[in-house]
N, C-alpha and C positions, 0 to 999 in steps of 0.2 A: 570493284568502283567501276560503273557501269562512265566511258568518256566521256567529252561532253561533246555535246551535238554540236553539228558549226552549224551557221544560221542557213538557211535555204538563201538560193539562189535565187533574184529576182531582178525584175529589172532596174528597179532605183538602187539595187547593191553595185548593177554595173553601170550604171551613172555616176554614182558619186568615185563610185575609185576613177573612173573613166574623166568625171572631171577634177577628180584631183591631180591626177597625173598632168592634165593639159593646163592645171592654172601653175603647176613644182615643172613643167619640163617643154610645154607646147604640144601643138598639135602630132611629132614627127614622133613621139615617144608611147604614143596610146597605138597600140596590135593587138588583135587581136591575144595572142599569143602570152603579148605583157599582161592584160585584163586580169590574164586565170592565174599568171601567178601572181597576181597583189590578191586574188582574191581566193585563192586555193582552190581552187579546179582544176578541172579538165578543158583544153577549149573547145571541143564541139560542144559541151555546155552552153557556153555561150548562144548558139545559135536557135537554142530553143527559146530565146527570148529579140533576140536582130537577128537578120542578115549576116551585117557586111557592118564593117567599123565606121561608113560614113552613114549608118542608122542610127549608129551610135553617138558618135557626133552630133549628129539633127538633136541627139533627145538630151544632151551636157546643151547644146547651142537653146534648145526650147524653154530649158530650165532658165536658163538667162533671162531671155524673153517673159518668165512667166516673172518676174521680177517687181516688172516696170508697173508703177502706179498709170493705172488707166481711170482711175475715178474723176477727173476732169473733164473725158467724153463724156459723162455721164449725164443724159441728157434733162434729168436734174439738178444738177451741179451748177448755180454761177456764175459759172468766169465764164469768160465774152473768150473766141478762138483766139486771139492774138495771150490772151493767159494762159489755157488751155495747150499752145504749141509751144509756149514761154517753158512752165509745167513738167508736159511730158523731157519735151527734152533736157533736161537736167535730170528728174526720172530714171531718162532711156540709160543716158551720159552715166552716170550712177554703177549702175548696175554691170552696164561690162569695162568698166573702171576698174569694177572686183575682180573680174575677170579677164582681162585684157589682150589673152591668147587663143578665143574660140570666136571675134571677133571678124576674125577672116572667112568666117562660115556663118554669122551672123549677115556678114554681110552681102552673102549670095542671093537673099532673101529670102520668103518666109518658106515655099516648098510648101507641103505639105504639113509644118510641123503649126498643130494647135492654135499653142500661144503666140509664138510671128505672125500667123491670121488673125489672130483677136485684136493684135495690135494694130494692123493694117486695116481691119473693117475699122473699127472706135479710131483711126485716125481719118478715117475719109470718111464717116458716116458724120463724124463729127461738122466736118467742112461744109458736107453739103447741105445738113441743116444748119449753118452758117449763112451759105447763102451762097457759095461756089457755085458756078457750074460742076459740075464730075467731070469732067477731062482736066480739070484746075485745083479740083479735090487729090486726080491723080498726080499733077505732078506735084504739089504740100510734099505727100505722102513721101514723094518718092525722095524732094529735095532734103526729108529730114531726115530719110536713112543717112545720103548721103554726107549728108552736115556728123553727125549721129556718130556714128560708126566711121568716121576718119577722122574727125577732131581722137576718136579710140587706140588706134590703129597704131601711134606713137608717140612722143614726145616731144615738142619744139626743140622747149629747154631743155631735156636731158642729147638733145642731138648736137648740144655743147659742150669737147674738153673742160673739163676743171685748170687747167694749164694757162697761166695768161702770157706765157712764150706764143703757143703755141699763135698767135694773133697779133704777130707786128707788123706794128704801126703803118710802117712804109709800104705794105702791101692792105692793109687793115684800116686802113683811116679811123673806121668807124666800130671798130669793134671794141675797143677798150675797154667796156667792160664783160665782154661776151662770156670770159670767163667763173663770173657768178651768174649765167641763167641755173646750170644744172642744180646748185643753191634751192633754189628758187624754183624750183620747177612748179608746187602747186600750186604755187601764186599766177606764176608768167601764165602756164595749161589751162588757169580755174580763169583768170582773166582773156585770154583768148578765148574760150569757147565763149563766154558770156558776153565780148563783144561784140563776135558773128553772131552768133544768136539773134541777140537784140537787131543788128544789122538787116539782117533774114527778115525778120516779123517788121522790123518799120517797112520794109521793102515788101510786103506782103499788103500792109494796111492798105499803100500807095494802091494798087494794084486794086485790093477791095475799094478803094474810092473812087477810083475809075472805071470799075464796073457798075458801083451804084449810077454814076451820072448816068451812062450810059441806056440804062435801066427805063431810067428815070423822061416823062416825056416830058417836053418841049413846054414853058408857064405859058396857059394861057386856052388850049388845048383842051 
């Protein structure tokens, strides 16, 4: 009886295995030796598809970027720039919260990653079409990435221990309920993100109105 054939090694198999390792154990768990063992191949065979570990992690990160919904930035979409930024941020954060361990790689920027570059291109193009000057559109793309990736790097709520005795009222008179935060992690973290996102977009809307005022000629001329 013939032996069952091993699946052919491919970029997708390598990226899938690397992504699973990152999700389960973090970035430090990924090495070419570990990946080769997980895939049942020799280490050098990985180099037929990737030059090094960093390229593999870039590919994992780009797979996460590819999950971000960009439909709101399509010229045919009816959403205004404020709603588009909001919906984009929610989609981006959802993708990151599914794979929080890869966020440090994404936070460095898109580099040469195709999906990451498509995200940057979509945001910038939509802001320029909406009337933002190119420089301001660049700033908006940057601040959105800072805000979204920053929110995904860790949980505010889970940073407080689930132990009431850790918060002596004599030392921390305002933290009497802090031990409950970890139990309400999702509600607290999502509420904080939504509050910050709305404040950010409201602030941009004020700047946008000021831009319109500057561009309008004085009445009577």
